[in-house]
N, C-alpha and C positions, 0 to 999 in steps of 0.2 A: 662447597656450597655443602649447607645443611641437609638434613630431612625436610623434601617438600610436602610430605604428606603429614597432614594434622592428628591430633588423639581429638575426635569429637568430643569423649567424654570429660575433657579438660575445658572446651569452648561452651556447651550447654548444658542444662539437667535434662535427661531424659523422662520425656511423660509416662506417669504410670499408665496401665494397661487400658482401664476405662477410660483417662481423661485423653488418651492417643485414640482409643475407639471413636473417639467425638469428633476429633478432628478429621480423621478419616472420612466422616459420613461428611465435613464440612465442606471438605477440597471435594468430594465426588460430587457434591451438591453444585459447586461454583463449575466444575468442569461439563455437569449433564451428564454424568456416568454414576451407573449404580455401581460400578466394581470400587471396592475399596484398595485394592493393590497400588504399588508404588505407582504416582499418577506420572512418572519420568518417561520422556521417548528413549529409546534404547538404538544404538550404531547397529552396522550389520558391517563387519569386514569388507577392504577393500579389496575386489577382484579384477582380472583383465578386463572384464566386460564393462566395467563401471567406469573407463576410460571414453567408450562411447556415451557412457547418459554423461559425462561431464560436456560434452561436445552438444548432445540434445537439450540441456537445461541449464540455465542460469543456476549456479552452485556459489555460495561464501566458501572460503576458507579460513581455521585458524589453528593455531599450533596447539596437540594434544597436552596439557597439562597433566603432569603427576601430581593430583591432588586427588579432593576427595569429592565425589560429585552429589550436590547435596541441590533440592527445594527448598525457597525457602516463602514461607507461608507469612503473610500480615493479618492480624486478625485483629479486634474489638477483646479489649479485655473486660473484667468484670463491670467496669464502669463506663462511659461512654467516652469519658476522657481519658480511659488507659487503653495504650496499644501493646499487642503483644507480636514476639515472631518466634516461629519455630523452624529450624531447621528438618528439611526430611529427607532420612540418606535412603540408600539402596533395599534397606533392610524395610523398609516402610517404617522404621520409629521416628518420632517427634523427640526435638529439644529444643527446649526454651532458651534463648539468648536472651541474655538483660541487656540493658543501653543501647538499643537501639533506636533509631529513632529519622521517620522517614516522610519531613513535610510535604504540606501539597503544594501544587506551584499557585503562585501571586498573593500568598500570605505571608505578607513582611513580618505578621511575628512569630514564623513560624511554631504554630501552636498546633493547629488543623494536623490530621497527619492522614496516610493509605490504610484503608483496610480494604476487607476481600480482595486480595493480592496475592498472586503467586506467580514466580518469576523461579527460573533454572540455572544452575551456575555450579560451580565447583569453589571449594575451600583449598586455598595452597600457602606454603610458607613460604615467601620470599626471603632467601636470605642476600645480605647487600657486602661489600668487600671488607667492611670495617667489623665485621661479625654480628652485627645488627641483624633482627630478624623480623618482619613484619607479616602480619595474620591476614590473607586477603580473600575476600570472595567475589570472584569473578562472574557475573551475569553475562548468559548469552543467549537466553532469549526468555520472553515476558507472555506469559498464558493467560493470565487473567489480570486486570486493572482496575481498582473498586468497584468490582461486581459487573465489571464487562468482560466476556471473553475475547480475546483476539486471536484465537485458536486460529480462526478462520481467515488469518490474516497474513500476506505475505510474509515472511520473514524479516525483510528491511522495513516492514511498517510496523511490525510489533515490538523491534528494536529503537525504531524510532520511538514509539512511545512509551517506550520504559525511560530513554535518554532524557525527553523532553519532560516528562511528567514525575519522575521520579530519582532520578540520579544529578538532572539540574539543581533540583530544590535544595536538596541531599547536598550537593558542593557548595550551595551559597551558604546553608547553614554554618559550616567549619568555615568556609570563609571570614564569615561575620564575628562568629565565635571559636576561633582559635583554639583557646584553650579547653575548648570541651572535647577535643583530639583525642586525648587522653585517658577518656572516658569507654571508650569505643572499643568490642570484642574485637572485631577486625573492621577493616576498610574495605568498602562496596565499591567495586569499579563495573564499568561494561569492558566486555573482554575483546580484544582488536580483531575484527575483520577483515578480509581481504576479497577480493573477487576472486576466482580460480584460476584464473590465468594468472596473475600474481604467484603460482608455485615457485619461479626461482629468487624470487624476493623472500618469500618464505624459510628457504633453504640457506639463503647467502648470509643476511640481514637479522629477521625475525628469530628464528630458531637459534643462532648463535649466541642473540641479545643475553633471552631468557634463560639457556643453558646455565647462564651466569648468576642468575637468581634464584631460578626451582627447575626441578625436572622437566623433560621433554619425552616423549616418546610417541611419538608422530604428529599426525594429520587430522583435522576433523575437516569432513565436506557436507555441507548444509544445503538444501536445496530452497532457494529463494522465494517458489512460486507454491508452492504445497505446504497444506499445514499442519499445522505441529499433531503431531499424533502419540496418544500415549500407547508404551509397549513399544516393539520391534518396531521401528519407522526403517523401510527401505531405500528410503530418500537421506538420510544422513549415513555417510560414507568414513568408517573409522580406517585410517590409513597406518600402519606402521613400517619400520623396516623389515626387511626380512627378519632379522635376528631377536626383535621385538615383536612377533606375533606370537599371540600368546593362548591358552586355553584355561580356563577356570576349572580345575578337578576336586571333587571331592577324595581325601584320600584318608584311607585307613590303613592300618600298620599291621601285618602280620610276622610275628617273631617265632624263633625255633622255640618246639616243645624238648625242652630237658626228660630224660627218664630221672626219678628219684636212686643216688647214689645210697652208699650204706649212711653217709653223713645226714642225710635227709632224711631217712627211716629213722635213724635215731632222733632226729629232731622232731619227728611225727608226722611228716610227708610220704604219704603213699601214693599220689596221683600224680602225673605230667604234669607238670609247671611251665608257663612261657618264660624262657630265658630272655629277660629283658637287658641284659646287658650286650646280646647281639647286636649285629646290623640286620633290622626286620624285612622284609620285603615291603616295597611300598606301592599300594593299589590306588589305582586311581579312577574314580567313578564318574558319570556323567550321568544328569537328569533325564529322564524320559518323562512319558504321560503318566498324568494321577499322580506326582512326584515320587514315584519310582527312582531307583537307581541302578544303573547296568556297569557290568565293569568294563572298564574301556582299554587297559592297558599298566604298565607298569613306570615308576620313575625311577630314574636312575641315579644312586647318591654315592659316593665313595665314603670310606669309614673317617675320614679327616672332614667331609661335606655333613656326614651325620653326626660329630661332635659340635659341628659348628649351627647345625638347628636344636640340639639338645640345650646348646649355650642362649639359645631365643627363651627358652623358659616359659613358651608358650603350648597350650595343649596342641598337638600335633595328629593325634588319632580323630577321625571326624572331621578336620580341618577343611576350610576352603582353600588349596593351594592355586599361583597361578605358574603354570609351566609354559616352557619354548623349548622346540625341536634343537638339538647340536646336530653339529653336521654329516653326524653318524644314525641320526635318525631318533635317538635316545630322547626321551622326556626329560628335563631339568627341573630343579627347582629355580622358580624365581623369586617370589615372595608369598607369605603368607596374607589371604586376601579378608581379613578379618570384620572386612566393612559390608562383607557380602553372606547373606544367608544359605544361599542356594549356588550350586557348583551350575557351570552353562548346560543350557537346554541342548540334549542333542542334533537339533537342527542347527545351533549356534556353530558348536562343535564342526559340523559340516563343512559348514560357509567358513569358518577359520581354515580348516585342513584345504578345502577349495583356495582362500587366497594363499595359502604355502605354496600349493603346489604350482598355478601358475602366478608367482607373487609379481607384484608392479614396483619396480626398483624407483630411487629419488630421480634416476637418471630417464626413465621412463616417463615419468613425470613432467621434467623440466622440459624434454624433449615433445610434450604434446601440448606445451601451453600455449606457442604463436596460434596453432590452429583451434584452440577454445577458443582463445582472444577472436579469433576473427569469425568463429560459430555466434559467440556471444554478440558482437558487435552488430552483426548479420541480423538477430533476432530484433537486437533493439531496435534497428531502423526499421524494419519493416514493421514494429508496433508503433512508431512515430509517424509512421505515412499513415498506417490505418485511423490514427488517432485525429490527421488532419483529413481524411478523407471524410471521418464520418461529423467534423464540425463543418467542414463542407456543403453536407446534405443540408437540401430545404426541411426546414421543421415539418411534421405530420402535422397537417390539419385534426382540431378538433372533434373528437367522437360527437355525433350527437349525444349517444348516453354516456358521456365520458364516466361521469361518477360510477355510472353501474358497472362499465369495464373495470375501471380501477378496484369497484370493491370485489369482482369477481377475482381479479386477479389476485388479491390481497386473502382473500379465502381460500 
């Protein structure tokens, strides 16, 4: 399997700062918020107490794809008959993607298109047995559709709107004109989700299948009944196998300092200087309030691993690195996160450490599945009973001043 993480710069053209700021304001207006930061929801790490949460509320689960998280903004271009689409990455940068078209439902000409729309998803490279690759954008939420906010709707309703209003006519377009498929930068699909009690099927069937075509590093549980929330959402739970529980740090290198010898002095060097050929100390920092960084610890790197890191030919000092703990409790390099502008906030770090400390295994989740299903079915039955009781109640008599009451309620 090839690398499933795409290169955003090869997919879209980054907007200049002034234009990107304009789009940030447009998106903030669509969402009814003043904050111009990245508008996406962020999950929390799965801890043992979240098993109780899965029993208490309805959750959907999907596999955690090893791709690049992006929102996609559908907007109108410079003219009314021109549509544009921008990917929004976690650095809150906007990239224009050409040759995308999302027709409106019911338009057999496929000419009309969606605007003022914002969806959430991830880009991933799928690699097949014959070596071919297909870039995909997998949608797992819909925040705004044609100017109408869906954030207050339940997750299943938000996804239903996307599938019916966006994905269905999109697929119909390429079924009618298959020759147009070759012009697509990527294929748009909805991300497959299951009821939270379908955990065993996720581990036994779905994850083994997806691992054949792209990377996977866990599960995402999303609450069905809560609204979409910008920023950290306590109702989106990120579960990883214990070996995959990671933290994103800011890396700073400290090289040993050499005193100038006679050869150095002959070359005019009189001050101590860093020995860039030596193995440095790999300091790890986490984000605190007011964008300040504080030292957290060190990353353990062997001499051969240091050679591998240098061979990446990527800037390492001040880079964001994803690290996991080994069996000896040492932080080890996992990968460079060039898709992120900042390290994890210390509050996120605390939650990941808690998740590592009271880790929940695959076996724990599978054992909990039957009782999660029982609790889900019990809630569904209670809701159905309440609907039947409500429909059986006699209608309330009209109020003599009904219009006035209605007007007061709306006010």
